[in-house]
C-alpha positions, 0 to 999 in steps of 0.5 A: 233554069240550070243551077249555077256551078253546073258543069257543061259540055260543049260540042263544036261541029266543024265541016271538015271533021267527022267528030265534034271538038269537045269542051268542058266549062262551068255555068257562072251566071244566067239572065233572061235568054243568056248564060255566062260560062267560064272559058271552055277547056278542050277535053283532050288537051286540057287547054283553055279555048277562046271563041269568037261571037257567032260560034255555035255549040251543042251544049249538054249538062246533067240536071238535078234528076241525073238526066242529060239535057241538051240545047243549041247555043251561040256565043254572043259576047265576051265579058269580064265579071269577077272572071272572064266569061263567054255569053251564050244564048239560052233558048229557054226551057222549052228548047232544052231536050232530055237525052235518052242515053239508054240503048233500050227505053225502059217502060215502068209496067207491072206484068204477071210472069211465071218463072220456071227453072231449067226443066219441069222437075225444078221449082217454078213460081210467079212474080210481077215485073217492075219494068220492061225494056229490050235489055231485060225485065226485073221482077220482084219476089213475094217471098225469099227465094234462093237461086243458084246460078251455074254456068254451062 
């Protein structure tokens, strides 16, 4: 379950707008099938917003592992706990989706690589990749290697 006090982002999609309206709120409490949030604040105005029952949101938050998670929700009620709150549906853990925010997926794998600097007369060495993605391949050294980078 989501930790109480977690900052949540709400996106409200309207038919006449290309970009969704974005709001921030805090998880105040949760119970079976529902989450309780403080009244959302519109991110571009900083003003508190009020919503009617039936309003649908795409909800996202950052989990304990640092990943972004998302799920669809709907306002079901307004209540007064210690503070006024909105009651939103929570579809359950199986409907919460982890969002891939990277441009390229990173795959952890070890591949032997041979690295040669500039031309054949300069140093070359072998190493092992730590992982691979479309954006690059970090690798580890078995011993200390001094490299200098020059721009051409």
